[in-house]
Every structure is written in structure tokens, then in C-alpha cells.
N, C-alpha and C positions, 0 to 999 in steps of 0.2 A: 553418385552416392554422397550424401552429406557427411563430411568427416569432422567438421568443427562448427558449432553454433554458439553464439554469445547472445544472451537475452538481457538487455538493459543493464549492462555491466558498468559499475562504477568502481573506481579505486581512489581512496583518499589516504594520504600519508600525513603524518604529523611532523612538522619541522619546528622544533623548539616550541611545541604547543600550538603552532599555527597550522590549520588544516591546508593541505595542498591537494587539489583535486586533479589527479593525473588523468583519470578517465571519467567522463561525465554522461554515461548512459549509452554504451556501445551496443548496437544490434548488428550482427554480422553472421553470415553463413558462408562456408567454404566447402567446395565439393572436391571429390577425389580427382587428382590429376591436374589441378590448377597450378599456375606458376604466378604467384602473387607477390607484389612488392608493396610494403607499407612505408610510406615516405612522409615527410613533414619536417618543419623546423625543429631545432633543438628544444627539448622540453615539451614537445607536442604529445608525448605519450607512447611513442613507437615501441620502445623496449618494454615498457610496462605492459602494453597490449600483447606483445610477443610472449612475455613471461607468463601471462595469464592463460594464453592459448596453449602454452606448453606445460601447464600445471606446475610451474615453478613458483607461482605466486597465486594467492586467492583474491577474488574480488571482494571489495567491501560490501557491495550489493550486486544482485543479479546472479545469473546462472551460466555455467560453461558446460557444454556437452561435447564430449569426444566420442565420435562414432555412436551417437545416441545415448551415451551414458553421462549422467549429471555428476561430474567429478566433485562438485561441492558437497555431495552427500557421502563421499567415500572417506575411508580412514587414510591416515598418512601412508601406511604400508601399501594399501591398495593403489593409491595415487603413484607411489614410487614404482610399483609393478607396471602400471600403464605407461609411465615414462620410458621404462626399459623396453617394453614389448612393442609399443605403438608409435613412439616418437623418436626422432633422431635430432641431435642438436649440433650446430656448427657456430662457434663463437669467434668474435673478432680476435681474441688473444689465443686462439687454437685450443687452449686448455688440455693439452696432452700431459700425461704424467711423466715428469722429467726422468725418472729412474728406469722407465720401461722403454723397450725398443718399440719401433713402429708396429711390428707384429703383435707384441704384447699389449700395446695400447688399443689396437683394433680388436683383439680378443677379449678385452677387459669386460665389456658389457655382457658378452656371452658367458664369461666366467661367473658374473653376478647372477645370471639366470640358471646357473648350475649345469651348463652343458659340459660334456666330457672333453678332455684335452684333444683327442683325435678329431672330433667334430668341429671344435673351435678352430683348430689349425687348418683344416680343409676349407672351411668357410672363409677364414681370413685370407688364405692364399687365393681363393677364387675371386674375392673382391679386389685384392691387390693387383691381380692380373688384369681385371676389368678396367681398373683405374691406371694401369701402367706404372705401378710404383713397387714392383717386386724387389727392385734393387735396394729399396729402403728398409727391407724387412728387419735387418739386424742393427739399424742405426737408432740412436737415441735422439730426442728432439734437438739437443744442442749441436748435433752433427748434420742437421738439415737446414735448408733455406726456409724462409717463410712460406713460399709457395708449396714446398714439399710437405711442411708441417700441416698446412691447410688441406692438402690432398689426403693426408693420413687422417685428419679430423673428419673429412667427408666419408672416407672408408669406414671409420668407426661409427659414424652416424647411420650408415645404410646397412651395416653388416647383419643386423637383426631383422632385416626386411620390414622396417616400419612403414606405416602408411603415410606419415607426415614428417617432413624435414623442416625444422625451424632454424633460420640462419640470421644471426644478429650481427650486422655490419661485417660480413665475412671477408670483404675485400679491403677493409680499412687499412690494414698493415701491409698491403701488397702493392707493387707498382702496377701500372695500367695493363701492361702485357700479361703479367702473371695473373692479375685479377680477371682479365678477359679469358684466359685459358681455363681458370677455375669455373667461370660462368658457363663456358662451352661444355665443360664436364657436367655441370649440374643440369643444363638443358638436355643433355643426352640422357642422363639418368631419368629425367622427367618424361621424356618421349618414350624411352625403351622400356621403362618399368612402371609407368603411370604413377610415379611418386609425386605427391603433393609437396611443393616447395613454397614456403612463406618466408620472405625476407623482410627484415627491418633495415633500412638503409637510407643514407642521404647521398650515396655515390651515384652520379648521373649514369655511369656505365651500367650499374645494376638496374636503375629505374628504366633505362632504355630497353632492357630485356623483358620487362614485365609484360605479361599477357593480361593481367588484371592489376590495376594501380589503385591503391587506397591512400588517400591523402588525409593525414590527421592534422588538426590545429586545435590547440588548447583543450585536448582531451576529447574532441569530437571528430566524427568523420565529416570532412569537408567535401570530399569527392570519392566516389567508388565507381570505377570505370573499367569496362572491358574494352581494351584498346582496339581501334578499328582494324588495324593490320592483323589482329588475331581473330576477328569475328569470321565465322564461316559456317 
């Protein structure tokens, strides 16, 4: 099933009145269960593309479909609802709420969706057990290592059972062993739950895990390849 489709997507910013063409006509389709890495040099448009796929930003031209729905036609509130229900986000800087415990951070999106406290707590505990981070439940972000914070961020991303996880440089602040463990976890989530993962990264360790590799250069897709080792 197709979960994301971009049709002729352009994104142009203004830098002191000078137009900057971050994306220059991207056509792209991603199906359920893919493990995709978007790579390319700095300034190639990786994060811009990820933000547009995650409905965090709008294209200057073109259309973006999330599960067959054209998000460019939706209101701001409707788009916010789609982000909460269908998408999970993992960021380089973790983006946990400092004053909340790990449990409360994981529960937060469920609270925004109006779920009752008992259901939130049960689901958060279920996910924490699955990710082996139960011991972090009562800790705040400043009491955790970077790897622990990123695992909590992954738990928060998957707790609402989204169909798509978007990860922007998720290993950038982690050492290679911790980053590798995180990628192991994400690969397991992909296999066991058929979650679609889309990474933006220049980390070779992330690129090496790709089952589909998309290379951007100057806002264009230079290469879009299903890796031989993953074809079957």
C-alpha cells in the first residue's frame, strides 16, 4: 500500500530576498513497510524533504499525499491531527519535554488525542517493555544518557501505532555502538510491525542499513535504488 506520494514538489525559501530552491520537482512514492534512507551532501534538501513528507512544512508547488489524502488541501487543524495519528517523529536532538518523565513524554501524544489516563499508562508501559526501557519510566531527560533519551523518543514516536516513522539524523548525537543499537531496534520495529521508516541522514552506519536508498543533490533525486541485498 502506498503511504506517501509526492507529485512535482518544489520548495523555495527566501534568503534576504534571494530565492533558495531547496527542492526542484520531486516525484516520489513510498509504500508500507519500507526502510528508506534519504542521503546527500549538506544543503541537498534532505531535511526539507523529510519535513514536507511529515506535513511539518508545505511545498511551494506540487502535491503531497499521505495515505491517499492530499494534505495540501487540508486545514491546519486537520494536518495536526494527521501528524498525531499517522506519523511518528524522531529527531537528532531527541526533543523530549525536559520537565516530564520518560513515561509522561511517551504518554504526551496520547494525551493530546484525548485518551484517558488508564489507557495511556497501559499503552506506554507496553511500549516501554517492548523497547526494554521500563527502568527509565520515572526519569527526566537530564537523568538519561543520549541513547536512553533517543529510545524514549522512539517509544513516543510509535506509541500511537502510526504507519510512518520519520527520523531526521537520529544517530547524529550518539556514539557508533549506541547508534547501532538504536538502528537494531528500529529494524526490529520495521520487521515485526511493518512500520515504514524514512531516515534523513549522512551517517554511513544509517545508510548501510537502508533497504531503499534515495540520494539527493541540489534539490533533485540523483539516485533512487532498492539495494541488491534487499531484493527478493
